[in-house]
C-alpha positions as a printed NumPy array, in Angstrom:
array([[-23.334,  -7.539, 182.564],
       [-24.035,  -8.344, 178.862],
       [-20.354,  -7.914, 178.063],
       [-19.461, -10.397, 180.742],
       [-22.026, -12.869, 179.55 ],
       [-20.723, -12.521, 175.979],
       [-17.1  , -13.059, 177.119],
       [-18.279, -16.259, 179.044],
       [-20.068, -17.624, 175.976],
       [-17.018, -17.014, 173.872],
       [-14.763, -18.649, 176.334],
       [-17.123, -21.679, 176.606],
       [-17.355, -21.978, 172.678],
       [-13.559, -21.7  , 172.238],
       [-13.045, -24.26 , 174.965],
       [-15.432, -26.706, 173.309],
       [-13.769, -26.149, 169.917],
       [-10.349, -26.739, 171.465],
       [-11.61 , -29.881, 173.122],
       [-13.211, -31.092, 169.935],
       [ -9.953, -30.499, 168.035],
       [ -7.972, -32.335, 170.696],
       [-10.276, -35.388, 170.63 ],
       [-10.747, -35.552, 166.809],
       [ -9.273, -38.713, 165.359],
       [ -6.471, -38.387, 162.85 ],
       [ -7.491, -38.632, 159.204],
       [ -4.606, -41.059, 158.251],
       [ -1.451, -42.689, 159.452],
       [  0.729, -39.573, 158.745],
       [ -1.487, -37.456, 160.891],
       [ -1.588, -40.167, 163.594],
       [  2.231, -40.107, 163.777],
       [  2.166, -36.339, 164.277],
       [ -0.352, -36.629, 167.056],
       [  1.565, -39.447, 168.807],
       [  4.739, -37.405, 168.751],
       [  3.001, -34.916, 171.05 ],
       [  0.866, -37.375, 173.02 ],
       [  3.53 , -40.056, 173.827],
       [  5.888, -39.468, 176.677],
       [  9.678, -39.784, 176.143],
       [  9.713, -42.987, 178.214],
       [  6.931, -44.567, 176.175],
       [  8.697, -43.556, 172.957],
       [ 11.799, -45.349, 174.161],
       [  9.845, -48.505, 174.94 ],
       [  8.164, -48.404, 171.449],
       [ 11.631, -48.196, 169.817],
       [ 12.905, -51.188, 171.867],
       [  9.825, -53.35 , 171.271],
       [  9.624, -55.82 , 168.448],
       [  7.09 , -54.901, 165.792],
       [  5.038, -58.081, 166.437],
       [  4.641, -57.088, 170.123],
       [  3.929, -53.399, 169.804],
       [  0.19 , -53.798, 170.072],
       [  0.655, -55.167, 173.569],
       [  1.542, -51.75 , 174.716],
       [ -1.969, -50.594, 174.071],
       [ -5.372, -51.055, 175.679],
       [ -7.156, -53.509, 175.71 ],
       [ -4.433, -55.991, 175.062],
       [ -1.742, -55.881, 177.788],
       [ -0.89 , -52.138, 177.967],
       [ -2.543, -49.099, 179.379],
       [ -1.88 , -46.679, 176.486],
       [ -5.383, -45.975, 175.208],
       [ -5.383, -43.198, 172.591],
       [ -4.812, -45.52 , 169.587],
       [ -7.65 , -47.749, 170.782],
       [ -9.916, -44.747, 170.991],
       [ -8.996, -43.794, 167.444],
       [ -9.625, -47.305, 166.072],
       [-12.383, -48.797, 168.298],
       [-15.595, -49.923, 166.546],
       [-17.324, -47.78 , 169.194],
       [-15.948, -44.723, 167.57 ],
       [-18.358, -44.421, 164.735],
       [-16.909, -41.174, 163.567],
       [-13.297, -42.247, 163.377],
       [-11.846, -41.225, 160.052],
       [ -8.659, -43.105, 160.749],
       [-10.54 , -46.423, 161.315],
       [-12.31 , -45.935, 158.015],
       [ -8.984, -45.051, 156.403],
       [ -7.532, -48.38 , 157.463],
       [-10.623, -50.347, 156.631],
       [-10.594, -48.946, 153.158],
       [ -7.076, -50.369, 152.812],
       [ -8.3  , -53.857, 153.882],
       [ -7.507, -53.674, 157.584],
       [-10.51 , -54.228, 159.799],
       [ -9.048, -56.116, 162.759],
       [ -8.44 , -53.638, 165.653],
       [ -5.169, -55.399, 166.746],
       [ -3.849, -55.031, 163.256],
       [ -4.94 , -51.491, 163.002],
       [ -3.172, -50.597, 166.299],
       [ -0.048, -52.519, 165.219],
       [  0.142, -50.672, 161.899],
       [ -0.018, -47.268, 163.586],
       [  2.588, -48.145, 166.123],
       [  4.938, -49.675, 163.529],
       [  4.656, -46.471, 161.459],
       [  5.21 , -44.395, 164.512],
       [  8.328, -46.48 , 165.535],
       [  9.833, -46.046, 162.149],
       [  9.345, -42.252, 162.362],
       [ 11.104, -42.385, 165.814],
       [ 14.176, -44.177, 164.479],
       [ 14.265, -42.108, 161.425],
       [ 13.343, -44.747, 158.867],
       [ 11.038, -43.938, 155.841],
       [  7.407, -44.809, 156.621],
       [  6.228, -46.758, 153.685],
       [  2.517, -47.348, 154.45 ],
       [  1.883, -50.017, 151.726],
       [  4.858, -51.984, 152.925],
       [  3.615, -51.831, 156.524],
       [  0.014, -52.656, 155.701],
       [  0.581, -55.391, 153.204],
       [  1.473, -58.342, 155.639],
       [ -1.589, -57.539, 157.771],
       [ -3.742, -57.311, 154.643],
       [ -2.694, -60.77 , 153.494],
       [ -3.546, -62.203, 157.038],
       [ -7.008, -60.725, 156.839],
       [ -7.459, -61.949, 153.23 ],
       [ -6.613, -65.445, 154.443],
       [ -9.063, -65.032, 157.35 ],
       [-11.784, -64.006, 154.926],
       [-11.219, -67.264, 152.995],
       [-11.22 , -69.296, 156.22 ],
       [-14.484, -67.681, 157.259],
       [-16.163, -69.151, 153.964],
       [-15.462, -72.671, 155.359],
       [-15.275, -72.041, 159.074],
       [-17.922, -74.637, 159.895],
       [-16.037, -77.421, 158.154],
       [-12.284, -76.602, 158.159],
       [-10.105, -78.119, 160.83 ],
       [ -7.94 , -74.952, 161.327],
       [ -8.936, -71.328, 161.786],
       [ -6.526, -68.483, 162.513],
       [ -3.712, -71.072, 162.738],
       [ -5.303, -73.073, 165.522],
       [ -6.572, -76.681, 165.06 ],
       [-10.371, -77.02 , 165.781],
       [-11.546, -80.212, 167.395],
       [-14.404, -81.912, 165.618],
       [-16.188, -83.338, 168.615],
       [-15.84 , -83.92 , 172.399],
       [-13.452, -86.874, 172.037],
       [-11.196, -84.676, 169.876],
       [-11.306, -82.027, 172.613],
       [ -9.948, -84.541, 175.041],
       [ -7.095, -85.35 , 172.723],
       [ -6.19 , -81.82 , 172.265],
       [ -6.375, -80.876, 175.926],
       [ -4.156, -83.941, 176.747],
       [ -1.607, -82.539, 174.412],
       [ -1.669, -79.124, 176.133],
       [ -1.104, -80.415, 179.717],
       [  1.73 , -82.331, 181.296],
       [  0.981, -85.615, 183.061],
       [  1.773, -83.856, 186.353],
       [ -0.926, -81.246, 185.604],
       [ -3.447, -83.918, 184.767],
       [ -2.708, -85.83 , 187.959],
       [ -3.3  , -82.67 , 189.97 ],
       [ -6.526, -82.065, 188.091],
       [ -7.779, -85.563, 188.905],
       [ -7.502, -84.74 , 192.55 ],
       [ -9.868, -81.812, 192.273],
       [-13.667, -82.057, 192.413],
       [-15.438, -81.479, 189.212],
       [-16.742, -78.087, 190.464],
       [-13.211, -77.135, 191.501],
       [-11.782, -77.909, 188.093],
       [-14.542, -76.047, 186.262],
       [-14.335, -73.111, 188.609],
       [-10.543, -72.819, 188.22 ],
       [-10.428, -73.151, 184.461],
       [-13.651, -71.722, 183.068],
       [-12.252, -68.131, 182.93 ],
       [ -8.652, -68.679, 181.938],
       [ -8.431, -71.946, 179.872],
       [-12.138, -71.77 , 179.146],
       [-11.771, -68.236, 177.553],
       [ -8.87 , -69.618, 175.455],
       [-11.103, -72.412, 174.143],
       [-14.059, -69.972, 173.44 ],
       [-11.789, -67.582, 171.54 ],
       [ -9.323, -70.009, 169.739],
       [-11.732, -72.824, 169.014],
       [-13.985, -70.156, 167.584],
       [-17.01 , -70.987, 169.778],
       [-18.191, -67.351, 169.516],
       [-17.383, -66.826, 165.817],
       [-18.459, -70.3  , 164.59 ],
       [-16.501, -73.478, 163.842],
       [-17.018, -77.137, 163.244],
       [-16.866, -77.553, 167.043],
       [-19.568, -74.976, 167.712],
       [-21.63 , -76.619, 164.908],
       [-21.149, -79.991, 166.692],
       [-22.664, -78.423, 169.837],
       [-25.362, -76.569, 167.972],
       [-26.574, -79.726, 166.414],
       [-26.946, -81.223, 169.862],
       [-29.018, -78.283, 171.077],
       [-26.29 , -76.21 , 172.757],
       [-25.934, -72.731, 171.449],
       [-24.087, -70.655, 174.008],
       [-20.211, -70.751, 174.074],
       [-20.156, -70.665, 177.923],
       [-22.336, -73.781, 177.949],
       [-20.135, -75.498, 175.403],
       [-17.054, -74.677, 177.515],
       [-18.771, -76.05 , 180.632],
       [-19.609, -79.247, 178.964],
       [-16.089, -79.682, 177.634],
       [-14.462, -78.996, 181.   ],
       [-16.869, -81.15 , 183.052],
       [-16.544, -84.009, 180.491],
       [-12.823, -83.822, 180.443],
       [-12.625, -84.053, 184.233],
       [-14.944, -87.078, 184.163],
       [-12.818, -88.538, 181.278],
       [ -9.63 , -88.209, 183.421],
       [-11.307, -89.887, 186.334],
       [-12.84 , -92.643, 184.327],
       [-16.362, -91.561, 185.025],
       [-19.424, -91.586, 182.822],
       [-19.559, -88.362, 180.661],
       [-23.352, -88.346, 180.648],
       [-23.317, -85.906, 177.72 ],
       [-27.136, -85.959, 177.164],
       [-27.735, -85.17 , 180.825],
       [-25.342, -82.287, 180.56 ],
       [-26.982, -80.956, 177.565],
       [-30.415, -81.217, 179.233],
       [-29.12 , -79.191, 182.191],
       [-28.189, -76.289, 180.025],
       [-31.329, -76.426, 178.006],
       [-33.377, -76.357, 181.25 ],
       [-31.17 , -73.589, 182.582],
       [-32.161, -71.188, 179.745],
       [-35.825, -72.194, 180.08 ],
       [-35.973, -71.534, 183.896],
       [-34.012, -68.386, 183.723],
       [-36.168, -66.768, 181.034],
       [-38.664, -64.392, 182.403],
       [-42.348, -65.431, 181.704],
       [-43.844, -64.197, 178.435],
       [-47.119, -62.28 , 178.459],
       [-48.951, -65.021, 176.723],
       [-48.726, -67.224, 179.928],
       [-49.539, -64.495, 182.48 ],
       [-52.271, -65.33 , 184.956],
       [-55.746, -64.51 , 183.72 ],
       [-56.469, -60.826, 184.293],
       [-52.842, -59.805, 184.71 ],
       [-51.343, -57.746, 181.925],
       [-48.535, -55.416, 183.091],
       [-46.324, -57.64 , 185.19 ],
       [-42.65 , -56.768, 185.414],
       [-39.973, -59.193, 186.575],
       [-36.456, -58.192, 187.371],
       [-35.732, -60.16 , 190.561],
       [-35.076, -63.872, 190.887],
       [-34.39 , -66.571, 193.44 ],
       [-32.193, -69.461, 192.338],
       [-32.272, -73.105, 193.618],
       [-31.478, -76.669, 192.519],
       [-33.914, -79.525, 192.167],
       [-32.789, -82.25 , 194.668],
       [-33.838, -85.228, 192.611],
       [-31.934, -84.487, 189.505],
       [-29.763, -81.456, 190.224],
       [-31.527, -79.489, 187.532],
       [-31.545, -75.651, 187.922],
       [-34.59 , -73.777, 189.239],
       [-35.409, -70.113, 189.244],
       [-38.347, -68.144, 190.836],
       [-39.199, -64.935, 188.902],
       [-40.543, -62.204, 191.275],
       [-43.016, -59.474, 190.199],
       [-41.233, -56.097, 190.795],
       [-44.053, -53.611, 190.018],
       [-46.741, -54.717, 192.455],
       [-48.624, -51.857, 194.054],
       [-50.404, -53.988, 196.549],
       [-49.536, -56.429, 199.301],
       [-49.723, -59.289, 196.81 ],
       [-46.883, -60.255, 194.507],
       [-46.869, -62.762, 191.679],
       [-44.089, -65.325, 191.33 ],
       [-43.451, -67.605, 188.486],
       [-41.41 , -70.839, 188.313],
       [-40.88 , -72.973, 185.261],
       [-41.183, -76.152, 187.338],
       [-44.119, -75.09 , 189.558],
       [-46.09 , -72.392, 187.64 ],
       [-47.749, -69.259, 189.024],
       [-48.542, -68.249, 192.583],
       [-49.527, -65.072, 194.296],
       [-47.836, -64.359, 197.658],
       [-48.146, -61.746, 200.322],
       [-44.997, -59.662, 200.805],
       [-44.456, -61.367, 204.141],
       [-44.606, -64.763, 202.485],
       [-42.231, -63.551, 199.821],
       [-39.83 , -62.25 , 202.406],
       [-39.885, -65.699, 204.079],
       [-39.188, -67.419, 200.773],
       [-36.22 , -65.081, 200.013],
       [-34.842, -65.74 , 203.401],
       [-34.837, -69.485, 202.944],
       [-31.475, -71.181, 202.653],
       [-30.499, -72.222, 199.168],
       [-30.397, -75.98 , 200.137],
       [-34.085, -76.128, 201.219],
       [-35.594, -73.638, 198.735],
       [-37.086, -76.447, 196.65 ],
       [-38.803, -77.817, 199.772],
       [-40.191, -74.356, 200.569],
       [-41.562, -74.1  , 197.017],
       [-43.15 , -77.48 , 197.128],
       [-45.092, -76.295, 200.225],
       [-45.924, -73.006, 198.725],
       [-47.351, -74.615, 195.606],
       [-49.035, -77.454, 197.552],
       [-47.121, -80.068, 195.552],
       [-46.409, -82.329, 198.621]])
């Protein structure tokens, strides 16, 4: 019996060692090439050979391709990646560049060309050096990563007008504001957030920050809503839009302990009911206590305050249609 247990343990250890060796990241580009020779299928190797160097990264995850191993080697999530550190030490910290360099080197090995690491790395290193210089002035410069950055809302309109043909703008005008924002927030909106550096910081994000708007999604929403109004000759109402997003974050923030009802200390909130104020279309949000051990549950609303409900009353509130939730809350809080 002991012999069987010993054999089982040895098999388990050897299996773990084998798995660890298989998953260990290469230490440098040369070792990465050796690993890819084994890991890549013949069909993928042919695709790599036929693909232009500038498009090779698109074969990999998370860009446009499904091939994942190089991403696993270079991802910032892989804290133990020796290969990633190897490339960073040579001035390459951008993941897309790291994957490109590895694939360009691998492609050269496939076609029998000498792999000169310095020659492959140098163009990407120059790009990242330029980026580093841009980052020093990113809040004032008009161009980052080769993309013009609008300076304000009116400048955004001018740039968007240049992007879209008149026929597209005519079609957009026929949509409602909500339709336009809904259709563009993910696609074109993502392009704006990434290329106008609303996440990383730019003169446009600074413009919004100074007006009290800090989240890139909110900036995008304001740009899109305003552009649709601009196209249709409607009032932009920028201050009102800004107020909406400021209220949004206030109402959606769970209540802090310093404003808990007297005598209540350990309240937890992880459920909400959303609604809209009828008078001004501002957002509303009811935060619901989730750790009640009795038939009574606390609710908190930025606009109305605190109220303790029975679970039956809470169920009735949760069942109320979105359009009449404010009316139900007015009744609950005796604000009529």
